[in-house]
GUMI-851272 format. One line per 2 residues: their letters; for each residue z, x, y of N, C-alpha, C, O. Coordinates in steps of 0.05 Angstrom, whole numbers, plus 5000, padded with zeros to 4 digits. Layout:
REM residues N
A) Z,X,Y,Z,X,Y,Z,X,Y,Z,X,Y  ...
END
This chain:
REM residues 300
MK) 9151,5356,0363,9164,5381,0358,9192,5377,0348,9207,5362,0359  9199,5391,0326,9226,5388,0315,9247,5399,0334,9244,5421,0345
RH) 9268,5384,0337,9289,5391,0355,9304,5415,0345,9314,5415,0323  9306,5436,0361,9320,5461,0353,9350,5457,0355,9359,5444,0374
PL) 9366,5468,0336,9395,5464,0338,9408,5476,0362,9430,5468,0370  9394,5495,0376,9406,5507,0400,9396,5493,0425,9401,5503,0447
SR) 9381,5471,0423,9369,5458,0446,9390,5450,0467,9384,5448,0491  9415,5444,0458,9435,5437,0478,9443,5460,0496,9454,5456,0517
LA) 9436,5484,0487,9442,5508,0503,9418,5516,0521,9417,5537,0532  9397,5499,0522,9373,5506,0535,9377,5513,0565,9365,5532,0575
LF) 9394,5498,0579,9399,5504,0607,9412,5531,0610,9404,5547,0628  9432,5537,0594,9445,5563,0595,9425,5586,0590,9426,5606,0603
IL) 9408,5582,0569,9388,5603,0563,9368,5606,0585,9360,5628,0591  9360,5584,0598,9342,5585,0621,9354,5601,0643,9341,5618,0655
LL) 9379,5595,0650,9393,5610,0672,9396,5639,0665,9394,5656,0682  9402,5645,0639,9404,5673,0631,9378,5688,0635,9377,5710,0645
GA) 9356,5674,0628,9329,5686,0632,9323,5690,0662,9312,5711,0669  9331,5671,0678,9327,5673,0707,9343,5697,0718,9333,5711,0736
IM) 9367,5701,0708,9383,5724,0717,9369,5750,0709,9369,5770,0724  9357,5751,0685,9343,5775,0675,9319,5782,0693,9314,5806,0698
IS) 9305,5762,0704,9282,5768,0720,9289,5772,0750,9272,5780,0766  9314,5766,0757,9322,5768,0785,9321,5797,0796,9321,5801,0820
YS) 9321,5816,0778,9321,5844,0786,9292,5855,0789,9288,5878,0796  9272,5838,0784,9245,5848,0784,9236,5857,0811,9220,5877,0813
GV) 9245,5844,0832,9238,5853,0859,9247,5882,0865,9233,5897,0878  9271,5889,0855,9281,5916,0859,9264,5936,0843,9257,5957,0854
FV) 9256,5928,0819,9239,5946,0803,9213,5951,0818,9203,5974,0819  9201,5930,0829,9175,5933,0843,9179,5951,0867,9162,5968,0873
KL) 9200,5948,0882,9206,5964,0905,9209,5994,0897,9200,6012,0912  9221,5999,0874,9226,6026,0865,9201,6039,0852,9201,6064,0848
SE) 9182,6024,0845,9159,6034,0830,9143,6055,0847,9139,6051,0871  9135,6077,0834,9121,6098,0848,9090,6093,0848,9075,6109,0859
IG) 9082,6071,0836,9053,6064,0836,9050,6038,0852,9070,6026,0860  9025,6031,0857,9020,6008,0874,9028,5981,0861,9033,5981,0837
PQ) 9028,5960,0877,9038,5934,0866,9021,5923,0844,9031,5910,0826  8994,5926,0845,8977,5915,0824,8979,5931,0798,8978,5919,0777
AT) 8981,5957,0800,8985,5974,0776,9012,5967,0764,9015,5966,0739  9033,5963,0781,9059,5956,0771,9058,5929,0756,9070,5926,0734
GF) 9043,5910,0767,9040,5884,0754,9025,5886,0728,9032,5872,0708  9005,5903,0726,8990,5907,0702,9008,5918,0679,9008,5907,0657
YR) 9023,5938,0686,9041,5950,0665,9063,5930,0658,9073,5930,0635  9071,5913,0676,9091,5893,0670,9081,5874,0648,9097,5865,0632
MV) 9055,5869,0648,9044,5851,0628,9035,5865,0603,9038,5854,0581  9023,5888,0605,9010,5901,0582,9031,5915,0564,9027,5916,0540
LP) 9052,5926,0575,9071,5941,0559,9086,5923,0538,9091,5933,0516  9093,5898,0544,9106,5882,0524,9088,5871,0502,9098,5860,0483
IP) 9061,5873,0505,9043,5860,0486,9048,5869,0457,9048,5852,0439  9051,5895,0451,9056,5903,0423,9082,5890,0412,9081,5880,0389
AL) 9103,5889,0428,9128,5876,0418,9123,5846,0414,9134,5834,0396  9108,5834,0432,9102,5805,0430,9085,5799,0405,9089,5779,0391
AL) 9066,5817,0399,9049,5814,0375,9066,5815,0350,9063,5800,0331  9085,5835,0349,9103,5838,0326,9121,5813,0323,9125,5803,0301
WM) 9131,5803,0346,9148,5779,0345,9133,5755,0335,9143,5740,0318  9108,5752,0344,9092,5730,0335,9086,5732,0305,9086,5712,0291
AI) 9080,5756,0295,9074,5760,0267,9099,5754,0250,9096,5741,0229  9122,5763,0258,9147,5757,0244,9153,5727,0243,9161,5716,0223
KQ) 9148,5714,0266,9153,5686,0268,9135,5670,0249,9143,5652,0235  9109,5678,0248,9090,5664,0230,9097,5670,0201,9093,5652,0184
RK) 9106,5693,0195,9113,5700,0167,9137,5684,0157,9139,5678,0134  9156,5678,0175,9179,5663,0168,9173,5634,0163,9187,5621,0147
NS) 9152,5624,0175,9145,5595,0172,9135,5591,0143,9120,5606,0132  9145,5569,0131,9136,5563,0104,9107,5554,0103,9093,5557,0083
LP) 9098,5542,0125,9070,5533,0127,9055,5550,0147,9066,5559,0167  9029,5556,0142,9013,5571,0161,9010,5557,0188,9009,5533,0189
SP) 9009,5573,0209,9006,5561,0236,8979,5547,0238,8959,5558,0228  8978,5524,0251,8952,5511,0255,8934,5527,0272,8943,5542,0289
PM) 8907,5525,0269,8889,5540,0286,8891,5532,0315,8898,5509,0321  8885,5551,0332,8886,5546,0361,8864,5526,0368,8840,5531,0362
TK) 8871,5505,0382,8851,5486,0391,8842,5492,0420,8854,5509,0433  8821,5479,0429,8812,5483,0456,8834,5477,0476,8837,5491,0497
KM) 8849,5456,0471,8871,5448,0489,8892,5470,0490,8903,5476,0512  8899,5483,0467,8918,5504,0467,8909,5528,0483,8923,5541,0498
WL) 8883,5535,0478,8872,5558,0492,8872,5554,0523,8878,5572,0538  8865,5529,0531,8865,5523,0559,8894,5525,0571,8897,5535,0593
AV) 8913,5516,0556,8941,5517,0566,8951,5545,0569,8962,5552,0590  8947,5563,0549,8956,5591,0551,8939,5606,0571,8950,5624,0585
GF) 8913,5600,0573,8896,5613,0593,8904,5605,0621,8905,5622,0639  8911,5580,0625,8921,5570,0651,8947,5584,0658,8950,5594,0681
AG) 8965,5586,0639,8991,5600,0644,8986,5629,0651,8998,5639,0670  8969,5643,0635,8965,5671,0640,8951,5677,0666,8958,5696,0680
FF) 8932,5660,0674,8918,5665,0699,8937,5661,0723,8937,5678,0741  8953,5640,0722,8971,5635,0745,8994,5655,0745,9005,5661,0767
LA) 9002,5665,0722,9022,5687,0722,9011,5712,0735,9025,5725,0750  8986,5718,0728,8973,5741,0741,8971,5737,0771,8976,5756,0787
LD) 8963,5713,0780,8961,5707,0808,8988,5711,0822,8990,5723,0843  9009,5701,0809,9036,5704,0820,9043,5733,0823,9053,5741,0844
LI) 9038,5750,0803,9045,5778,0804,9029,5793,0825,9039,5810,0839  9003,5786,0826,8986,5800,0846,8996,5796,0874,9000,5816,0889
VW) 9000,5771,0882,9008,5766,0910,9037,5772,0915,9044,5780,0937  9055,5767,0895,9083,5772,0900,9089,5801,0901,9104,5810,0919
HW) 9078,5817,0883,9082,5846,0885,9070,5857,0910,9082,5876,0922  9049,5846,0920,9036,5855,0945,9055,5848,0968,9058,5864,0987
SL) 9067,5824,0967,9084,5816,0989,9109,5833,0991,9120,5838,1012  9119,5843,0968,9143,5860,0967,9139,5886,0982,9158,5899,0990
KR) 9114,5895,0985,9108,5919,1000,9108,5914,1030,9105,5933,1046  9110,5888,1038,9107,5882,1067,9132,5868,1079,9137,5871,1103
IP) 9147,5854,1062,9170,5839,1073,9195,5845,1055,9192,5855,1033  9219,5839,1065,9243,5844,1049,9243,5829,1023,9231,5807,1020
VG) 9258,5840,1003,9259,5827,0977,9270,5799,0979,9260,5781,0965  9290,5794,0996,9302,5768,0998,9282,5747,1007,9281,5725,0996
AA) 9267,5753,1028,9247,5734,1037,9226,5729,1016,9217,5706,1012  9216,5750,1003,9196,5746,0982,9207,5730,0959,9193,5713,0948
TL) 9233,5734,0952,9245,5719,0930,9247,5690,0937,9242,5672,0921  9255,5684,0962,9258,5656,0971,9231,5641,0969,9230,5620,0958
LG) 9211,5653,0981,9185,5639,0982,9172,5638,0954,9158,5619,0947  9177,5659,0938,9167,5659,0911,9181,5638,0894,9170,5630,0873
NT) 9204,5628,0902,9219,5607,0888,9214,5579,0899,9230,5561,0895  9192,5576,0913,9184,5549,0921,9170,5535,0898,9160,5512,0902
AP) 9169,5548,0875,9155,5536,0852,9165,5507,0845,9148,5491,0838  9191,5500,0848,9199,5473,0841,9183,5451,0856,9176,5431,0845
FW) 9176,5456,0881,9161,5437,0897,9133,5434,0886,9123,5411,0885  9120,5456,0879,9093,5455,0869,9092,5443,0841,9073,5429,0834
VA) 9112,5449,0825,9113,5437,0798,9116,5407,0800,9103,5392,0786  9135,5398,0817,9140,5370,0820,9115,5356,0832,9108,5334,0823
LT) 9102,5369,0852,9078,5357,0864,9055,5354,0845,9043,5333,0843  9050,5375,0829,9028,5373,0810,9035,5353,0787,9018,5339,0777
GY) 9060,5351,0780,9069,5332,0761,9064,5303,0770,9056,5286,0755  9069,5299,0795,9066,5272,0807,9036,5265,0810,9028,5243,0804
LL) 9020,5285,0820,8992,5279,0826,8974,5280,0801,8956,5264,0799  8980,5298,0783,8962,5302,0760,8972,5289,0734,8955,5282,0717
FG) 8998,5287,0731,9009,5277,0705,9023,5250,0708,9034,5240,0688  9024,5239,0732,9036,5213,0736,9067,5213,0732,9078,5192,0727
EK) 9079,5237,0735,9108,5238,0731,9122,5226,0755,9114,5229,0778  9144,5212,0750,9160,5201,0771,9188,5213,0769,9199,5217,0747
FT) 9200,5219,0792,9226,5232,0793,9247,5215,0806,9241,5200,0825  9271,5217,0796,9293,5201,0807,9301,5213,0834,9296,5236,0840
YR) 9314,5196,0850,9325,5206,0876,9346,5228,0871,9348,5246,0887  9360,5226,0849,9380,5246,0842,9366,5274,0838,9377,5294,0848
FI) 9343,5274,0824,9329,5299,0820,9319,5310,0847,9322,5334,0852  9306,5293,0863,9295,5302,0889,9317,5313,0907,9314,5334,0920
LG) 9340,5299,0908,9363,5308,0924,9373,5335,0913,9378,5353,0929  9376,5337,0887,9385,5362,0875,9366,5385,0881,9375,5408,0888
MC) 9340,5381,0880,9320,5401,0886,9323,5410,0915,9322,5434,0921  9326,5392,0933,9329,5399,0962,9355,5414,0967,9355,5433,0982
VA) 9376,5405,0955,9402,5419,0959,9401,5448,0948,9410,5466,0962  9388,5451,0925,9386,5478,0913,9369,5496,0931,9376,5519,0934
FL) 9347,5485,0941,9329,5502,0958,9343,5509,0984,9341,5532,0993  9357,5490,0996,9371,5496,1021,9393,5516,1016,9398,5533,1033
GA) 9406,5515,0993,9426,5535,0986,9413,5562,0983,9425,5582,0992  9389,5564,0971,9375,5589,0969,9368,5600,0996,9369,5624,1001
LA) 9359,5582,1014,9353,5590,1041,9377,5602,1055,9375,5622,1069  9400,5589,1053,9425,5599,1065,9433,5626,1053,9442,5643,1067
LI) 9428,5629,1027,9436,5653,1013,9419,5677,1024,9430,5699,1028  9394,5672,1029,9376,5694,1038,9381,5698,1068,9383,5721,1077
AG) 9381,5677,1084,9383,5679,1113,9410,5690,1121,9412,5703,1142  9431,5686,1105,9457,5696,1111,9462,5725,1105,9484,5736,1111
GS) 9442,5739,1093,9445,5767,1087,9440,5785,1110,9433,5776,1132  9443,5811,1106,9440,5830,1128,9411,5831,1138,9407,5835,1162
DG) 9392,5829,1120,9364,5829,1128,9353,5802,1137,9335,5801,1153  9366,5781,1127,9357,5754,1134,9328,5750,1126,9319,5759,1105
LS) 9314,5736,1143,9286,5730,1138,9268,5746,1157,9244,5741,1160  9279,5765,1171,9264,5780,1191,9250,5804,1178,9254,5810,1155
GG) 9232,5816,1194,9218,5840,1185,9193,5833,1170,9188,5810,1162  9176,5854,1168,9151,5850,1153,9129,5838,1170,9132,5835,1194
EW) 9107,5832,1157,9084,5821,1170,9079,5792,1161,9088,5784,1140  9065,5777,1178,9060,5749,1171,9045,5746,1144,9049,5727,1130
LG) 9027,5766,1139,9012,5765,1114,9031,5766,1090,9026,5753,1069  9052,5781,1092,9072,5783,1070,9084,5756,1063,9088,5750,1040
YV) 9091,5741,1084,9103,5714,1080,9083,5695,1068,9090,5679,1050  9057,5696,1076,9037,5679,1064,9033,5686,1035,9030,5668,1018
LA) 9032,5712,1029,9029,5721,1001,9051,5711,0983,9047,5702,0961  9076,5713,0994,9099,5704,0978,9099,5674,0973,9107,5665,0952
LI) 9089,5659,0993,9087,5630,0989,9065,5623,0968,9069,5606,0951  9043,5638,0968,9022,5634,0948,9033,5641,0920,9026,5629,0900
AG) 9051,5662,0920,9063,5670,0894,9080,5647,0883,9080,5642,0859  9094,5632,0901,9109,5609,0891,9091,5588,0879,9098,5576,0858
MG) 9067,5584,0891,9048,5565,0879,9038,5575,0852,9036,5560,0833  9032,5602,0851,9023,5613,0826,9044,5611,0804,9037,5605,0781
YG) 9069,5616,0810,9090,5614,0790,9094,5585,0781,9100,5579,0758  9090,5566,0800,9091,5538,0793,9069,5531,0773,9074,5516,0754
GY) 9044,5542,0777,9023,5538,0758,9029,5550,0731,9023,5538,0710  9041,5573,0731,9049,5586,0706,9069,5569,0690,9066,5565,0666
LR) 9089,5558,0704,9109,5541,0691,9097,5516,0680,9104,5507,0658  9077,5505,0695,9063,5481,0685,9048,5488,0659,9049,5473,0639
GV) 9034,5511,0659,9019,5519,0636,9037,5524,0612,9030,5515,0590  9060,5537,0616,9078,5542,0594,9089,5516,0583,9091,5512,0559
SQ) 9096,5497,0601,9106,5471,0592,9086,5457,0575,9094,5445,0554  9061,5457,0583,9040,5444,0567,9035,5458,0540,9032,5445,0520
AR) 9035,5485,0541,9030,5500,0517,9053,5497,0497,9049,5496,0472  9078,5496,0507,9101,5494,0489,9102,5467,0474,9118,5464,0455
AE) 9086,5448,0482,9085,5423,0467,9072,5426,0440,9076,5410,0422  9055,5447,0438,9040,5452,0413,9046,5479,0400,9044,5482,0375
LN) 9054,5498,0415,9057,5526,0406,9086,5535,0407,9102,5524,0423  9094,5554,0390,9121,5565,0392,9121,5586,0415,9101,5594,0425
NS) 9146,5594,0422,9149,5612,0445,9135,5638,0442,9124,5649,0461  9136,5650,0417,9123,5676,0413,9093,5674,0418,9081,5693,0430
QV) 9080,5653,0410,9052,5649,0414,9045,5646,0444,9026,5659,0454  9061,5630,0458,9056,5626,0486,9060,5652,0502,9044,5659,0519
MF) 9081,5667,0496,9086,5692,0509,9064,5712,0504,9054,5725,0523  9055,5714,0479,9035,5734,0472,9008,5728,0486,8996,5745,0499
YS) 8998,5703,0482,8972,5696,0493,8972,5696,0523,8952,5704,0536  8993,5686,0536,8993,5686,0565,8995,5715,0576,8983,5720,0597
AV) 9009,5733,0562,9010,5761,0571,8983,5774,0568,8975,5789,0586  8968,5768,0547,8941,5779,0544,8923,5769,0566,8908,5785,0578
FA) 8923,5744,0571,8906,5732,0593,8914,5744,0620,8896,5751,0636  8940,5747,0625,8949,5758,0651,8941,5787,0653,8932,5796,0675
AL) 8943,5803,0632,8936,5832,0633,8906,5835,0637,8897,5852,0652  8890,5818,0624,8861,5819,0628,8853,5812,0656,8834,5823,0667
TL) 8868,5794,0669,8863,5787,0697,8871,5810,0716,8858,5815,0735  8894,5822,0710,8905,5843,0727,8890,5869,0726,8889,5884,0745
FP) 8878,5875,0703,8865,5901,0699,8843,5907,0719,8844,5928,0732  8823,5890,0723,8803,5896,0743,8814,5896,0771,8804,5911,0788
VM) 8834,5880,0777,8847,5880,0803,8859,5907,0809,8857,5918,0831  8873,5918,0788,8885,5944,0791,8864,5966,0797,8868,5983,0814
LL) 8842,5965,0782,8821,5985,0785,8809,5984,0813,8802,6004,0825  8807,5960,0825,8795,5956,0851,8815,5963,0874,8807,5973,0895
AE) 8840,5957,0869,8860,5958,0891,8876,5984,0892,8887,5991,0913  8878,5998,0870,8896,6021,0869,8881,6048,0867,8859,6049,0856
DQ) 8894,6069,0876,8884,6096,0873,8898,6111,0850,8886,6128,0837  8924,6103,0845,8939,6116,0824,8945,6095,0803,8957,6074,0808
YW) 8936,6100,0778,8937,6080,0757,8961,6082,0739,8966,6063,0723  8977,6103,0740,9000,6105,0722,9022,6122,0735,9015,6140,0752
PV) 9047,6118,0728,9069,6135,0738,9066,6164,0729,9054,6169,0708  9077,6182,0745,9074,6211,0739,9101,6223,0732,9102,6247,0724
TL) 9123,6209,0736,9150,6220,0730,9164,6202,0709,9156,6179,0705  9184,6213,0697,9200,6197,0678,9214,6174,0691,9215,6152,0679
SG) 9224,6178,0715,9237,6156,0729,9217,6134,0736,9224,6110,0735  9192,6142,0742,9171,6122,0748,9165,6105,0723,9162,6081,0725
WG) 9163,6118,0700,9159,6103,0675,9183,6086,0668,9180,6064,0657  9207,6096,0675,9232,6081,0670,9231,6055,0685,9240,6034,0675
VV) 9221,6055,0710,9220,6031,0727,9201,6011,0715,9209,5987,0712  9177,6019,0707,9158,5999,0696,9166,5990,0669,9161,5967,0661
LG) 9180,6007,0653,9190,5998,0627,9212,5978,0631,9214,5958,0616  9230,5982,0650,9251,5963,0656,9240,5936,0665,9249,5915,0656
LA) 9219,5938,0682,9206,5913,0691,9193,5898,0668,9195,5874,0666  9180,5914,0650,9164,5901,0629,9183,5889,0607,9177,5867,0597
YM) 9204,5903,0601,9220,5895,0578,9245,5878,0586,9252,5860,0572  9257,5885,0609,9280,5869,0617,9271,5843,0631,9279,5821,0623
SQ) 9255,5846,0651,9247,5823,0667,9226,5806,0653,9228,5781,0652  9205,5819,0641,9183,5803,0630,9189,5794,0601,9189,5770,0595
LL) 9194,5814,0583,9197,5807,0555,9222,5790,0551,9220,5768,0539  9245,5800,0559,9270,5785,0554,9273,5761,0573,9279,5739,0565
GQ) 9270,5766,0599,9274,5745,0619,9255,5722,0615,9263,5699,0612  9229,5728,0616,9209,5707,0613,9209,5695,0585,9203,5671,0581
GL) 9217,5711,0565,9219,5700,0538,9240,5679,0535,9236,5658,0523  9263,5684,0548,9285,5664,0547,9277,5639,0563,9282,5616,0554
IG) 9263,5643,0586,9254,5620,0602,9233,5604,0586,9234,5579,0586  9215,5618,0573,9194,5604,0557,9206,5588,0535,9198,5565,0529
WA) 9227,5599,0521,9240,5584,0499,9253,5559,0511,9250,5537,0500  9268,5562,0533,9283,5539,0544,9264,5517,0553,9271,5494,0552
MG) 9240,5525,0563,9222,5505,0574,9210,5488,0552,9199,5467,0558  9213,5496,0527,9205,5478,0505,9225,5456,0500,9219,5438,0485
HL) 9248,5457,0514,9269,5437,0510,9278,5424,0536,9297,5408,0535  9266,5431,0558,9273,5420,0584,9249,5411,0599,9227,5421,0595
PA) 9251,5390,0617,9228,5382,0634,9219,5405,0652,9235,5421,0661  9193,5407,0656,9182,5429,0672,9193,5430,0700,9200,5451,0710
AF) 9195,5407,0713,9204,5406,0741,9234,5415,0743,9241,5430,0761  9250,5406,0725,9278,5414,0725,9281,5443,0719,9298,5457,0731
SA) 9265,5454,0701,9265,5482,0695,9259,5499,0720,9272,5519,0725  9239,5490,0736,9232,5504,0760,9255,5504,0780,9261,5524,0793
VS) 9269,5481,0783,9292,5479,0801,9314,5499,0792,9327,5512,0808  9319,5500,0766,9340,5517,0755,9335,5547,0761,9353,5562,0762
LL) 9309,5554,0764,9302,5582,0769,9310,5590,0797,9308,5614,0804  9319,5571,0814,9330,5579,0840,9356,5594,0838,9367,5603,0858
IN) 9366,5598,0813,9389,5615,0809,9382,5644,0815,9399,5661,0818  9355,5650,0816,9346,5678,0821,9359,5690,0846,9370,5712,0844
PV) 9357,5677,0870,9370,5689,0893,9400,5693,0890,9411,5712,0901  9413,5675,0876,9442,5678,0871,9447,5703,0855,9465,5719,0862
AA) 9433,5706,0833,9436,5730,0816,9429,5755,0831,9443,5775,0828  9408,5755,0847,9400,5778,0862,9422,5787,0882,9427,5810,0885
AL) 9434,5767,0895,9456,5773,0914,9480,5785,0900,9493,5803,0910  9486,5774,0876,9509,5784,0861,9504,5812,0851,9522,5829,0851
FA) 9479,5818,0842,9472,5845,0834,9475,5865,0857,9485,5887,0854  9466,5856,0881,9468,5874,0904,9497,5879,0911,9504,5901,0919
WA) 9514,5859,0908,9543,5862,0914,9556,5881,0894,9572,5898,0901  9549,5878,0868,9561,5893,0847,9551,5922,0846,9567,5940,0841
TL) 9525,5926,0850,9514,5953,0847,9510,5968,0873,9511,5993,0873  9505,5954,0894,9499,5967,0920,9521,5964,0940,9520,5975,0962
GE) 9542,5949,0933,9564,5945,0952,9558,5927,0975,9572,5928,0996  9536,5911,0974,9529,5893,0996,9547,5868,0995,9546,5853,0976
RL) 9564,5866,1015,9584,5844,1015,9570,5817,1021,9550,5816,1036  9580,5796,1009,9569,5769,1013,9583,5756,1037,9608,5756,1039
SF) 9567,5745,1055,9579,5731,1077,9588,5703,1068,9582,5694,1046  9603,5690,1086,9613,5663,1080,9590,5643,1076,9590,5626,1058
IQ) 9568,5647,1092,9545,5629,1090,9531,5634,1063,9522,5615,1050  9530,5659,1054,9517,5665,1028,9533,5653,1005,9522,5643,0986
IL) 9559,5654,1007,9576,5642,0986,9572,5612,0985,9569,5601,0963  9571,5599,1008,9565,5570,1009,9537,5564,0998,9533,5545,0983
GG) 9518,5582,1004,9491,5578,0994,9490,5580,0964,9476,5564,0951  9504,5599,0953,9505,5602,0924,9517,5578,0910,9507,5568,0889
IA) 9538,5567,0922,9551,5543,0911,9532,5519,0913,9531,5503,0894  9517,5518,0935,9498,5496,0938,9475,5497,0917,9467,5476,0907
VL) 9466,5521,0911,9445,5524,0891,9455,5514,0864,9441,5499,0851  9479,5522,0856,9490,5513,0831,9495,5483,0830,9490,5470,0810
AG) 9505,5472,0853,9509,5443,0854,9483,5428,0853,9481,5407,0840  9462,5439,0866,9436,5426,0866,9424,5425,0838,9412,5405,0829
IM) 9427,5447,0823,9417,5449,0796,9431,5428,0778,9417,5414,0763  9457,5426,0781,9472,5406,0765,9465,5378,0773,9464,5360,0756
LA) 9460,5374,0799,9452,5347,0808,9425,5339,0798,9421,5316,0790  9406,5358,0797,9379,5352,0788,9377,5350,0758,9357,5340,0747
RP) 9397,5358,0744,9396,5359,0714,9393,5330,0703,9408,5312,0711  9374,5326,0685,9371,5299,0674,9395,5292,0657,9407,5309,0644
KR) 9402,5266,0658,9425,5257,0643,9419,5259,0613,9396,5253,0604  9439,5266,0597,9435,5269,0569,9427,5243,0556,9438,5222,0561
GK) 9406,5245,0540,9397,5221,0525,9377,5205,0541,9367,5185,0530  9371,5214,0566,9352,5199,0582,9329,5217,0589,9332,5241,0591
SH) 9306,5205,0594,9282,5220,0603,9286,5228,0631,9300,5215,0647  9274,5251,0638,9275,5260,0666,9260,5242,0684,9268,5239,0707
AA) 9240,5230,0675,9225,5212,0692,9240,5186,0697,9254,5177,0679  9237,5175,0720,9251,5151,0727,9238,5127,0713,9248,5105,0717
END
C-alpha cells in the first residue's frame, strides 16, 4: 500500500476518532428506544453517506478498483459481525451498569487484539509495548474507579456483557486491520456497516417492542450517535488503522475514558478527583510508551 503523506499524523487522527466515539455511551443512555434498535440505527443511518464517499473515492482514482476477493469479503464480514456483536452487548450493558464501568470493560480490546495477534498471527510484542498497555489500562481503571459512581451499581450480567463487548470490539479492530491491507477506508467502512446492520436488524426485531424514535429529540440522539460517533469517529479510526499496528491502535483507544471524563467535567460540571487526574496521565503515558519506535516494526 502506498504510504499516505499524512501517515505521520496517524496517531493524532486515531486519538481524535477515539474522542469522537467517547460520547457514544451518553447517546445510548439518552436514547428513547431500546439498545438493539439504537445500535441498528447507529449502523444503518450512515450507510448512504458511506456509499457516496466510496463512490467519490473510486471516481477520483485514475485506475478502477480491483474486484473484491474472497479474502476481502471475509475481512469486512469479520469486522462487521464483530462490530455488531460489540454494539449488541455493549448497548445492552449500558442499560444495566454505569457508563464508566461499561466503558472500561468495553476498552479491554487491547488485550484481546494482542492475544489473537500472538495466537493466530504469530505476532510478538516488545516488553515496552506490554508495559505501556498495562500502564494505560491501569490508568483507565483509576480514571473510572476514582469517579463518583466508581465501578459499583448495576447487575453482574451487565459487567459480563461489557466484557464480551470488549472482545467483540477487539475482533472488529482485527478485521479492520486485515481489510485495510487491501481496501481503502471508505470501502471498509461501507461494507462493515452493511454487514453490521444486517446482523443487527433481526436482533432488533426479536428484542425490541419500539423500532424507531417518536420525538425530534429522540431522532437527534440516534443521528448524533450515527454521524458523530460512528461515521466520523470510526471513520478516523479506520483511516489511522491503515497506518498503525492493530495492537497499538487498540491501546491508543484507551483514550476513550479520558475523553469521557473531560466531557463530563466540561458539560456536566463533574469535577475530576486527584486519582482520576493521575489515571488520565497514566493512560497518556502508557500510550506513548507502547508506541512503536519510528522506522521500526512493532513486532519484536
